[in-house]
N, C-alpha and C positions, 0 to 999 in steps of 0.2 A: 758784247758782254755787258751786262748791267753793272752799274756801279753801286756798291753798298754804301749808302749815304752815312749810316751809323759808323761803319768802319772808317770812312774818310774823316768823319768828325772826331772819332777817338784817336786816330793817328795824328790829326792836326792838334788836338788837345795835348797829346803826349809831347809833341815837338814844341809847341808854343809855350807850354809850361816850363820847358827847359831853356827855350830861346824865344823870348817874346817878339824879337825883331825878325824872326824867320820870314823869308820871302814866300810868295805864293809858289814859286818853283820848288823851294825846299819843302813846302807843305805837300805839294803833289808827289814829290819823290818819297817822302815819308809814308804817304798813303799807297804808294805803288801804282800811281796813275800818272798820266801825262798832264801837263799844265792846261791844255785845251779842255780836257775832261773835267779838271777841277773848276775851270771857269764856266763850264756849262752848268755845274752844280751851284756854284757861288760866283756871282758877278765880280766880286772883288773882295778885298780883305774885310771891309765893313760887313758885307753879307756873310762871310765866313764867321766872323766874330759874333754876329747876331745869332747865327745858327748854333754856335758853341754856347752862347748864353742860354738859348732855349733848351739845349741838351743838359746843361749844367743845372738849370732850374728843375727840369724834369727829374734828373737823377737825385738832386738834393731833396726834392719833395718825397721821392720814394724812400730815401734814407730816413727822413723824418718819420714816415709812416712805419717803417720797420723798427725804428727805435722806440715806438710806443711811448711818446712823450707824456701822455696823460697818466701813465702808470708810475706811481711814486715808489720809493722816495725820489725826490727831484735830483739829488746828486747822482743817483744810480741811472736815472733817465739821461743825464748829461753824459755819463760814461757810455751808455748804449748809443747815444747820438754820435759821439766821437768815433766809436767803432764803425758805425754805419756810414759815416762821412769819409772814412779813410780812403776807400777806393775812388772817391770823387775829389780828393784833396788836391791832386795836381791841377785838375781843371779849375777848381775853385781858386787856387793860388793865382792862376792866370787871369781869371775873370775879375777878381777883386782889384787887379791892377789896371784894368782896361778903363780908362777915363771915359771913353766914348759910350760906355754903357749907361752913363748917367748924364743926360743932356739937360743942363740947367737944373731946374728944380724937379724935373720929371724922373721918377724911378719906375723901373719896370714893375708891373703888377705882381709878377712871380716873386721877385726879390722882396717886395712888401709882404707877401703872404709868408715867405720863409722867415723874414725878420719877426713878424708878429707871432709866429709859432714859438720861436726860440725865446723871445721876450716874455711870452706868456709862461713858459716853463720857469724862467728865472723869477718872474713876479710871484708865481705860485710858491716857489721855494722860499722866497722872502716872507710871504704871508705865513708859511709853515715853520718859520724859524730856521731854515736850513742855510739860507744865503744871507750875506750882509745886506742891510738896507741902505747903507751909505753909497752903494754902487748901483747905478740905475740898470734896469733890465736891458736897455739899449746898449749901454757900455759893456755889460757882460756878454751880450750877443756879438758885438764888434770884436771883443777880446777873443771869443771863441773862433770867429772867422780868421782873425789874425794869427792865432796859434795854429790853426789847421793849415793855413797857407804857409806859414814859416816852417812848420813841421814837414810839409811836403817838399819844400825846397831843400831843407837840411837832409832829408832822406835821399833825394835825387842827387845831391852833391856828395853823398857818402859821408857826411859829417855826423849823421845819426843813423843807427841801425834801424831798419824798418820795423823790427820786432818791438822797438821801444816807442814807436810813434804814439800809440794810444795812451800808454802809461804816462809818458812825459807831459803830454798835453793835459790829460785829466788831472794829474797831480799839481801842475803849475796853476791851471785855471781854478780848480776846486780848492786848492790850498789858499789861494788869494780870495776866493769868493765865499768860502764858508764862514758863517758867523762863529766867532770864538765863544767858547763856553767860559763864562766868568766864574772864578772860584772865590 
């Protein structure tokens, strides 16, 4: 029987986003396969995490594409991005906590592309007077990642209703990022 690599990765992501210290045995059980089968797919935890990183980048890039970031207004593009990132949020919450993904000063090219797209959205919003200019686009991008990850954990733990995920993240981020209208 052939092993569906995507199924294994999604099962691993679901488990590891709830329990980052899960063993390879636990990952195999979550995927419904044996440990030996898992090890044939991924030589160890590092290989599994690298594969999860590739999957996460691929799914986040698709979310960026679906969100149509270049279609304004920018605050609405951020809302669309949050909505499109929601299904990937548990995987993102795991990946952003994995220190091994960032070795020294090296950053995966995929993360750099994602960061650049989000930063460009915030920069464009600043230029158009939508977002505050005292917060850098890089900071706003990191804040978005942080809120998405925290929101995923809160939903998984049952502290926040899943239906509130998008609203709460968008309102907190955009409420702090929007340029206030002076009277």
